[in-house]
SEMARTOR-988961 format. One line per field, with one value per atom (N, C-alpha, C, O): chain; x, y, z. Coordinates in steps of 0.02 Angstrom, whole numbers. Layout:
N
kette = (A, ...) .
c1 = (X, ...) .
c2 = (Y, ...) .
c3 = (Z, ...) .
This chain:
182
kette = (A, A, A, A, A, A, A, A, A, A, A, A, A, A, A, A, A, A, A, A, A, A, A, A, A, A, A, A, A, A, A, A, A, A, A, A, A, A, A, A, A, A, A, A, A, A, A, A, A, A, A, A, A, A, A, A, A, A, A, A, A, A, A, A, A, A, A, A, A, A, A, A, A, A, A, A, A, A, A, A, A, A, A, A, A, A, A, A, A, A, A, A, A, A, A, A, A, A, A, A, A, A, A, A, A, A, A, A, A, A, A, A, A, A, A, A, A, A, A, A, A, A, A, A, A, A, A, A, A, A, A, A, A, A, A, A, A, A, A, A, A, A, A, A, A, A, A, A, A, A, A, A, A, A, A, A, A, A, A, A, A, A, A, A, A, A, A, A, A, A, A, A, A, A, A, A, A, A, A, A, A, A, A, A, A, A, A, A, A, A, A, A, A, A, A, A, A, A, A, A, A, A, A, A, A, A, A, A, A, A, A, A, A, A, A, A, A, A, A, A, A, A, A, A, A, A, A, A, A, A, A, A, A, A, A, A, A, A, A, A, A, A, A, A, A, A, A, A, A, A, A, A, A, A, A, A, A, A, A, A, A, A, A, A, A, A, A, A, A, A, A, A, A, A, A, A, A, A, A, A, A, A, A, A, A, A, A, A, A, A, A, A, A, A, A, A, A, A, A, A, A, A, A, A, A, A, A, A, A, A, A, A, A, A, A, A, A, A, A, A, A, A, A, A, A, A, A, A, A, A, A, A, A, A, A, A, A, A, A, A, A, A, A, A, A, A, A, A, A, A, A, A, A, A, A, A, A, A, A, A, A, A, A, A, A, A, A, A, A, A, A, A, A, A, A, A, A, A, A, A, A, A, A, A, A, A, A, A, A, A, A, A, A, A, A, A, A, A, A, A, A, A, A, A, A, A, A, A, A, A, A, A, A, A, A, A, A, A, A, A, A, A, A, A, A, A, A, A, A, A, A, A, A, A, A, A, A, A, A, A, A, A, A, A, A, A, A, A, A, A, A, A, A, A, A, A, A, A, A, A, A, A, A, A, A, A, A, A, A, A, A, A, A, A, A, A, A, A, A, A, A, A, A, A, A, A, A, A, A, A, A, A, A, A, A, A, A, A, A, A, A, A, A, A, A, A, A, A, A, A, A, A, A, A, A, A, A, A, A, A, A, A, A, A, A, A, A, A, A, A, A, A, A, A, A, A, A, A, A, A, A, A, A, A, A, A, A, A, A, A, A, A, A, A, A, A, A, A, A, A, A, A, A, A, A, A, A, A, A, A, A, A, A, A, A, A, A, A, A, A, A, A, A, A, A, A, A, A, A, A, A, A, A, A, A, A, A, A, A, A, A, A, A, A, A, A, A, A, A, A, A, A, A, A, A, A, A, A, A, A, A, A, A, A, A, A, A, A, A, A, A, A, A, A, A, A, A, A, A, A, A, A, A, A, A, A, A, A, A, A, A, A, A, A, A, A, A, A, A, A, A, A, A, A, A, A, A, A, A, A, A, A, A, A, A, A, A, A, A, A, A, A, A, A, A, A, A, A, A, A, A, A, A, A, A, A, A, A, A, A, A, A, A, A, A, A, A, A, A, A, A, A, A, A, A, A, A, A, A, A, A, A, A, A, A, A, A, A) .
c1 = (8132, 8127, 8122, 8161, 8077, 8071, 8069, 8028, 8112, 8114, 8113, 8153, 8069, 8071, 8128, 8159, 8144, 8199, 8222, 8183, 8286, 8309, 8366, 8406, 8370, 8426, 8402, 8353, 8438, 8427, 8491, 8543, 8490, 8550, 8544, 8491, 8597, 8602, 8546, 8518, 8529, 8478, 8514, 8563, 8490, 8514, 8453, 8412, 8447, 8385, 8399, 8449, 8353, 8349, 8279, 8231, 8273, 8207, 8188, 8231, 8124, 8098, 8044, 8009, 8036, 7977, 7919, 7926, 7862, 7806, 7765, 7729, 7771, 7735, 7767, 7813, 7743, 7771, 7759, 7799, 7705, 7691, 7730, 7737, 7756, 7797, 7870, 7899, 7899, 7966, 8021, 8080, 8003, 8053, 8064, 8017, 8127, 8145, 8195, 8243, 8184, 8231, 8242, 8194, 8306, 8322, 8306, 8267, 8337, 8323, 8308, 8346, 8253, 8233, 8227, 8186, 8266, 8259, 8229, 8258, 8170, 8134, 8107, 8080, 8115, 8087, 8107, 8066, 8170, 8194, 8258, 8284, 8284, 8348, 8384, 8353, 8450, 8493, 8478, 8471, 8473, 8464, 8533, 8580, 8538, 8599, 8581, 8536, 8618, 8610, 8677, 8727, 8678, 8740, 8738, 8687, 8794, 8803, 8749, 8722, 8732, 8680, 8707, 8758, 8674, 8690, 8626, 8581, 8624, 8564, 8580, 8620, 8548, 8559, 8527, 8493, 8539, 8515, 8441, 8399, 8426, 8357, 8327, 8344, 8283, 8257, 8206, 8171, 8203, 8157, 8192, 8253, 8155, 8185, 8231, 8284, 8210, 8249, 8254, 8204, 8315, 8322, 8380, 8430, 8373, 8422, 8433, 8385, 8495, 8509, 8489, 8450, 8517, 8500, 8484, 8522, 8427, 8405, 8390, 8354, 8416, 8405, 8371, 8400, 8310, 8270, 8252, 8224, 8267, 8245, 8259, 8215, 8319, 8339, 8410, 8452, 8423, 8488, 8525, 8493, 8591, 8631, 8630, 8642, 8616, 8613, 8684, 8728, 8694, 8758, 8746, 8704, 8784, 8783, 8851, 8901, 8852, 8915, 8919, 8869, 8978, 8991, 8938, 8916, 8918, 8864, 8885, 8937, 8842, 8852, 8785, 8733, 8788, 8726, 8734, 8787, 8680, 8679, 8613, 8560, 8618, 8559, 8576, 8633, 8528, 8547, 8541, 8554, 8523, 8523, 8574, 8622, 8564, 8613, 8617, 8565, 8678, 8684, 8665, 8627, 8690, 8672, 8652, 8690, 8594, 8568, 8550, 8506, 8583, 8567, 8531, 8558, 8470, 8431, 8385, 8377, 8357, 8306, 8324, 8287, 8379, 8396, 8429, 8420, 8466, 8501, 8568, 8621, 8564, 8623, 8659, 8629, 8724, 8766, 8766, 8761, 8771, 8773, 8844, 8889, 8855, 8920, 8912, 8868, 8955, 8957, 9026, 9076, 9031, 9096, 9100, 9053, 9159, 9173, 9117, 9093, 9096, 9040, 9062, 9101, 9036, 9053, 8991, 8936, 8999, 8944, 8965, 9024, 8916, 8929, 8871, 8815, 8884, 8832, 8830, 8881, 8773, 8767, 8749, 8769, 8711, 8693, 8674, 8677, 8657, 8635, 8692, 8749, 8675, 8723, 8735, 8759, 8720, 8723, 8779, 8837, 8764, 8814, 8819, 8770, 8879, 8890, 8858, 8811, 8883, 8855, 8836, 8879, 8773, 8747, 8717, 8671, 8743, 8721, 8696, 8735, 8630, 8602, 8557, 8517, 8564, 8523, 8548, 8508, 8613, 8639, 8706, 8757, 8706, 8768, 8805, 8775, 8870, 8911, 8912, 8895, 8931, 8933, 9006, 9049, 9018, 9084, 9079, 9040, 9119, 9124, 9195, 9243, 9202, 9266, 9258, 9233, 9280, 9271, 9316, 9303, 9367, 9415, 9442, 9449, 9458, 9487, 9437, 9458, 9373, 9323, 9314, 9333, 9284, 9278, 9208, 9157, 9207, 9147, 9156, 9199, 9116, 9127, 9069, 9012, 9085, 9035, 9024, 9051, 8984, 8966, 8994, 8966, 9049, 9080, 9032, 9035, 8988, 8938, 8958, 8996, 8934, 8948, 8907, 8856, 8930, 8894, 8882, 8827, 8931, 8924, 8977, 9031, 8960, 9005, 9013, 8965, 9075, 9085, 9055, 9018, 9071, 9041, 9023, 9065, 8961, 8939, 8909, 8866, 8931, 8900, 8897, 8946, 8838, 8829, 8820, 8799, 8837, 8823, 8884, 8941, 8872, 8924, 8958, 8925, 9024, 9064, 9057, 9036, 9075, 9078, 9150, 9194, 9163, 9230, 9228, 9184, 9275, 9282, 9353, 9400, 9361, 9428, 9432, 9383, 9492, 9509, 9465, 9450, 9444, 9402, 9443, 9489, 9426, 9451, 9392, 9339, 9401, 9345, 9362, 9414, 9319, 9332, 9269, 9214, 9280, 9228, 9172, 9115, 9189, 9143, 9175, 9235, 9135, 9162, 9203, 9258, 9176, 9210, 9213, 9161, 9272, 9279, 9243, 9201, 9260, 9231, 9215, 9259, 9154, 9134, 9100, 9046, 9131, 9104, 9100, 9149, 9039, 9030, 9014, 9010, 9004, 8988, 9051, 9105, 9043, 9099, 9124, 9089, 9186, 9218, 9221, 9207, 9239, 9242, 9314, 9359, 9324, 9391, 9392, 9346, 9446, 9457, 9527, 9576, 9532, 9596, 9607, 9562, 9668, 9692, 9645, 9629, 9624, 9581, 9621, 9668, 9604, 9636, 9586, 9530, 9605, 9561, 9585, 9642, 9541, 9557, 9516, 9455, 9549, 9512, 9459, 9463, 9410, 9358, 9391, 9443, 9359, 9382, 9378, 9325, 9433, 9435, 9438, 9437, 9441, 9443, 9497, 9488, 9552, 9607, 9601, 9647, 9544, 9535, 9487, 9445, 9492, 9450, 9464, 9521, 9412, 9420, 9408, 9367, 9443, 9429, 9491, 9542, 9488, 9429, 9422, 9471, 9360, 9345, 9309, 9253, 9342, 9314, 9311, 9363, 9250, 9243, 9218, 9216, 9197, 9175, 9236, 9292, 9227, 9282, 9275, 9317) .
c2 = (325, 319, 389, 433, 399, 462, 447, 406, 479, 467, 534, 578, 543, 604, 603, 656, 548, 540, 468, 423, 456, 388, 369, 411, 304, 274, 243, 207, 259, 227, 189, 221, 123, 82, 26, -6, 15, -41, -43, -96, 14, 18, 16, 52, -26, -28, -16, -61, 44, 62, 101, 136, 94, 136, 164, 128, 229, 260, 283, 296, 288, 308, 360, 360, 405, 447, 401, 358, 410, 362, 374, 329, 433, 446, 506, 537, 520, 577, 643, 689, 647, 708, 712, 766, 656, 655, 653, 600, 711, 715, 714, 714, 713, 713, 643, 606, 625, 562, 574, 612, 544, 550, 481, 444, 463, 398, 397, 356, 442, 450, 523, 567, 537, 604, 606, 570, 649, 661, 730, 779, 735, 798, 809, 764, 871, 892, 847, 829, 828, 785, 810, 862, 773, 790, 726, 674, 730, 674, 611, 557, 617, 560, 534, 573, 469, 440, 400, 359, 413, 377, 341, 372, 274, 236, 176, 142, 164, 103, 94, 39, 147, 143, 152, 185, 121, 130, 150, 109, 212, 237, 243, 284, 201, 200, 260, 300, 268, 325, 337, 293, 398, 417, 446, 502, 408, 428, 484, 489, 526, 581, 640, 639, 690, 749, 783, 808, 783, 811, 756, 734, 735, 681, 692, 724, 666, 673, 605, 569, 587, 524, 529, 488, 579, 590, 664, 707, 679, 748, 758, 718, 812, 828, 896, 946, 899, 960, 974, 931, 1034, 1058, 1007, 993, 981, 932, 949, 967, 944, 962, 900, 851, 903, 849, 784, 731, 787, 726, 702, 742, 636, 606, 561, 516, 573, 530, 495, 527, 431, 394, 332, 297, 319, 256, 241, 184, 291, 283, 304, 335, 286, 306, 332, 302, 389, 419, 439, 461, 430, 448, 484, 465, 535, 570, 604, 598, 639, 676, 751, 790, 773, 844, 857, 894, 828, 830, 759, 729, 733, 668, 674, 633, 727, 742, 815, 858, 831, 899, 916, 884, 966, 991, 1057, 1104, 1063, 1123, 1138, 1097, 1197, 1217, 1200, 1164, 1226, 1217, 1151, 1126, 1123, 1059, 1074, 1058, 1105, 1127, 1069, 1018, 1080, 1033, 962, 913, 958, 894, 871, 911, 805, 774, 725, 681, 732, 684, 654, 689, 588, 557, 490, 451, 477, 414, 397, 340, 447, 440, 461, 508, 427, 445, 460, 437, 498, 514, 500, 504, 482, 470, 498, 474, 549, 575, 531, 522, 503, 462, 503, 488, 556, 602, 668, 674, 715, 779, 829, 814, 889, 944, 977, 1033, 943, 978, 955, 955, 935, 935, 870, 833, 857, 801, 814, 779, 865, 885, 959, 1001, 974, 1042, 1065, 1033, 1120, 1144, 1215, 1261, 1225, 1292, 1306, 1353, 1266, 1278, 1242, 1219, 1237, 1202, 1231, 1219, 1267, 1293, 1238, 1188, 1249, 1203, 1132, 1084, 1125, 1059, 1036, 1073, 974, 942, 887, 840, 894, 842, 814, 850, 751, 717, 652, 602, 654, 597, 538, 481, 549, 498, 460, 399, 498, 469, 444, 418, 450, 430, 483, 541, 463, 506, 536, 504, 600, 634, 639, 677, 601, 594, 623, 604, 669, 700, 664, 610, 695, 665, 705, 704, 741, 782, 834, 850, 859, 907, 978, 991, 1025, 1095, 1120, 1090, 1174, 1206, 1158, 1157, 1118, 1070, 1081, 1106, 1061, 1070, 1003, 967, 988, 931, 944, 903, 1002, 1027, 1100, 1139, 1117, 1187, 1203, 1166, 1258, 1280, 1356, 1391, 1381, 1452, 1465, 1520, 1416, 1420, 1433, 1422, 1455, 1471, 1408, 1358, 1411, 1359, 1290, 1241, 1287, 1224, 1201, 1240, 1138, 1109, 1052, 1009, 1052, 998, 972, 1010, 908, 881, 808, 771, 790, 721, 692, 632, 733, 710, 705, 745, 658, 654, 677, 645, 731, 761, 762, 789, 732, 729, 740, 727, 763, 768, 817, 806, 872, 928, 990, 992, 1040, 1103, 1138, 1162, 1141, 1170, 1117, 1090, 1103, 1052, 1072, 1035, 1130, 1154, 1228, 1267, 1247, 1317, 1334, 1307, 1377, 1395, 1471, 1506, 1497, 1568, 1588, 1647, 1539, 1553, 1571, 1548, 1611, 1633, 1577, 1528, 1585, 1541, 1469, 1423, 1458, 1391, 1369, 1411, 1303, 1274, 1220, 1180, 1220, 1169, 1141, 1178, 1075, 1045, 978, 936, 968, 902, 866, 808, 900, 870, 859, 897, 807, 793, 810, 784, 853, 874, 844, 854, 808, 775, 809, 813, 834, 869, 824, 763, 858, 823, 787, 807, 734, 700, 749, 777, 760, 806, 879, 923, 894, 964, 969, 946, 999, 1006, 1069, 1086, 1104, 1167, 1161, 1205, 1108, 1101, 1160, 1172, 1195, 1252, 1230, 1187, 1261, 1250, 1234, 1217, 1239, 1264, 1340, 1376, 1362, 1434, 1449, 1428, 1485, 1503, 1578, 1611, 1607, 1679, 1705, 1766, 1661, 1683, 1703, 1682, 1741, 1764, 1737, 1750) .
c3 = (3774, 3846, 3876, 3856, 3921, 3957, 4032, 4053, 4070, 4142, 4179, 4162, 4229, 4268, 4319, 4330, 4349, 4397, 4395, 4381, 4410, 4418, 4373, 4353, 4358, 4323, 4257, 4256, 4203, 4139, 4125, 4113, 4126, 4124, 4073, 4069, 4035, 3988, 3936, 3923, 3908, 3856, 3788, 3778, 3743, 3675, 3631, 3622, 3604, 3570, 3506, 3500, 3459, 3400, 3399, 3408, 3387, 3387, 3318, 3276, 3306, 3242, 3252, 3303, 3203, 3201, 3184, 3140, 3217, 3208, 3145, 3124, 3115, 3053, 3018, 3044, 2958, 2921, 2958, 2952, 2996, 3033, 3099, 3127, 3122, 3183, 3162, 3154, 3153, 3125, 3178, 3161, 3242, 3295, 3322, 3335, 3330, 3362, 3418, 3408, 3476, 3532, 3561, 3575, 3569, 3598, 3673, 3695, 3711, 3783, 3795, 3774, 3830, 3849, 3925, 3954, 3957, 4029, 4035, 4012, 4066, 4070, 4141, 4172, 4165, 4229, 4287, 4329, 4289, 4343, 4372, 4352, 4419, 4450, 4467, 4479, 4469, 4488, 4449, 4478, 4384, 4340, 4319, 4313, 4308, 4281, 4219, 4219, 4165, 4102, 4093, 4077, 4104, 4108, 4061, 4056, 4026, 3986, 3933, 3925, 3897, 3847, 3777, 3767, 3729, 3659, 3623, 3615, 3601, 3568, 3494, 3473, 3455, 3383, 3351, 3384, 3288, 3249, 3262, 3252, 3285, 3298, 3235, 3215, 3202, 3137, 3144, 3194, 3094, 3091, 3059, 3052, 3038, 3009, 3060, 3042, 3122, 3177, 3230, 3257, 3246, 3294, 3342, 3324, 3402, 3455, 3486, 3500, 3499, 3533, 3607, 3631, 3642, 3713, 3720, 3698, 3750, 3761, 3835, 3865, 3864, 3934, 3937, 3916, 3963, 3966, 4039, 4073, 4063, 4128, 4183, 4224, 4185, 4235, 4258, 4217, 4322, 4349, 4374, 4395, 4373, 4401, 4362, 4391, 4298, 4257, 4242, 4227, 4245, 4226, 4166, 4168, 4112, 4053, 4052, 4037, 4067, 4078, 4034, 4025, 4006, 3970, 3917, 3911, 3879, 3832, 3762, 3752, 3714, 3644, 3618, 3629, 3584, 3559, 3486, 3465, 3447, 3377, 3361, 3385, 3320, 3296, 3230, 3207, 3200, 3140, 3151, 3104, 3211, 3227, 3282, 3271, 3340, 3395, 3424, 3438, 3432, 3465, 3538, 3565, 3571, 3640, 3643, 3619, 3671, 3674, 3745, 3775, 3774, 3840, 3832, 3802, 3858, 3846, 3906, 3950, 3906, 3954, 4027, 4060, 4051, 4121, 4138, 4194, 4092, 4105, 4140, 4115, 4199, 4235, 4271, 4287, 4282, 4320, 4291, 4327, 4225, 4190, 4181, 4166, 4189, 4176, 4119, 4120, 4068, 4012, 4015, 4004, 4028, 4040, 4004, 4003, 3973, 3939, 3890, 3887, 3852, 3806, 3737, 3729, 3685, 3617, 3577, 3594, 3523, 3479, 3407, 3390, 3366, 3295, 3255, 3261, 3214, 3169, 3107, 3074, 3091, 3031, 2971, 2915, 2982, 2929, 2961, 3022, 2923, 2951, 2951, 2933, 2971, 2967, 3035, 3037, 3089, 3151, 3198, 3177, 3258, 3311, 3350, 3357, 3376, 3421, 3488, 3508, 3524, 3589, 3583, 3568, 3594, 3586, 3651, 3677, 3678, 3744, 3736, 3726, 3739, 3736, 3796, 3794, 3848, 3907, 3969, 4009, 3978, 4037, 4060, 4027, 4115, 4143, 4182, 4202, 4191, 4231, 4203, 4239, 4140, 4107, 4102, 4080, 4123, 4117, 4065, 4072, 4011, 3960, 3964, 3949, 3983, 3985, 3944, 3970, 3882, 3837, 3856, 3835, 3896, 3915, 3855, 3856, 3802, 3742, 3690, 3639, 3703, 3654, 3600, 3609, 3544, 3486, 3481, 3493, 3463, 3439, 3364, 3340, 3327, 3255, 3215, 3226, 3170, 3128, 3063, 3052, 3019, 2955, 2897, 2842, 2908, 2856, 2827, 2768, 2869, 2846, 2861, 2908, 2820, 2833, 2892, 2909, 2923, 2979, 3037, 3065, 3054, 3108, 3162, 3148, 3223, 3280, 3317, 3327, 3337, 3381, 3449, 3475, 3477, 3539, 3528, 3507, 3542, 3541, 3609, 3633, 3639, 3702, 3704, 3690, 3722, 3734, 3808, 3828, 3850, 3921, 3964, 3942, 4025, 4074, 4100, 4113, 4106, 4139, 4105, 4137, 4042, 4005, 4001, 3983, 4018, 4013, 3963, 3967, 3915, 3866, 3870, 3859, 3886, 3891, 3868, 3871, 3846, 3828, 3773, 3774, 3725, 3669, 3605, 3594, 3564, 3495, 3452, 3452, 3415, 3378, 3304, 3284, 3263, 3191, 3150, 3173, 3088, 3037, 3052, 3033, 3086, 3096, 3064, 3054, 3048, 3023, 3077, 3063, 3137, 3195, 3249, 3268, 3275, 3327, 3391, 3416, 3418, 3481, 3473, 3454, 3489, 3487, 3553, 3568, 3592, 3657, 3661, 3650, 3676, 3683, 3755, 3771, 3800, 3870, 3909, 3893, 3960, 4002, 4048, 4061, 4072, 4121, 4096, 4135, 4034, 4005, 3993, 3988, 3988, 3983, 3929, 3923, 3889, 3838, 3851, 3847, 3865, 3885, 3850, 3849, 3822, 3800, 3752, 3762, 3699, 3648, 3585, 3570, 3546, 3482, 3428, 3428, 3381, 3327, 3261, 3242, 3227, 3164, 3109, 3115, 3055, 3002, 2969, 2970, 2940, 2901, 2843, 2818, 2821, 2761, 2703, 2689, 2669, 2613, 2633, 2590, 2698, 2721, 2774, 2830, 2757, 2805, 2846, 2884, 2841, 2877, 2935, 2945, 2974, 3033, 3080, 3097, 3100, 3145, 3217, 3230, 3262, 3332, 3370, 3341, 3435, 3469, 3463, 3458, 3463, 3462, 3528, 3539, 3571, 3636, 3640, 3642, 3641, 3642, 3708, 3718, 3754, 3820, 3861, 3845, 3913, 3955, 4024, 4067) .
């Protein structure tokens, strides 16, 4: 699904790469829009060499609420100017892959409030429950398990509050949160 503006509500979808040459899969893509709401959705594993459950590109004020996302690269990916995004009461589950639950490399002012939901990894190396290199990222009330690093934030003015970190299966050295921004 791709929407420039508006509401994406009650979608239950699984996406696939359409051929061997099309290695990218995205469950929901919001691109070049503003004030989008993604509510009550369940995005199944997005098949492909590189896949994303929910991807937000160059869109401001997006709300991802009461949803579940799965991918094998990033379950939720905020990039290219995805500023002022709210992720609330949402969970992620990595089925395979070595990457991240929520990955933010292009969105300032992001609020992540899991409200007790889990960000669950696939026990893979070099993986993050939440990764952000952006300004003013808040992560709170999340249960984070089965990632190499639970939370990694390098952007300034960021906050990590009231999260539960559960070590990887067979790895009692779960790292995080690591906050290096000031």
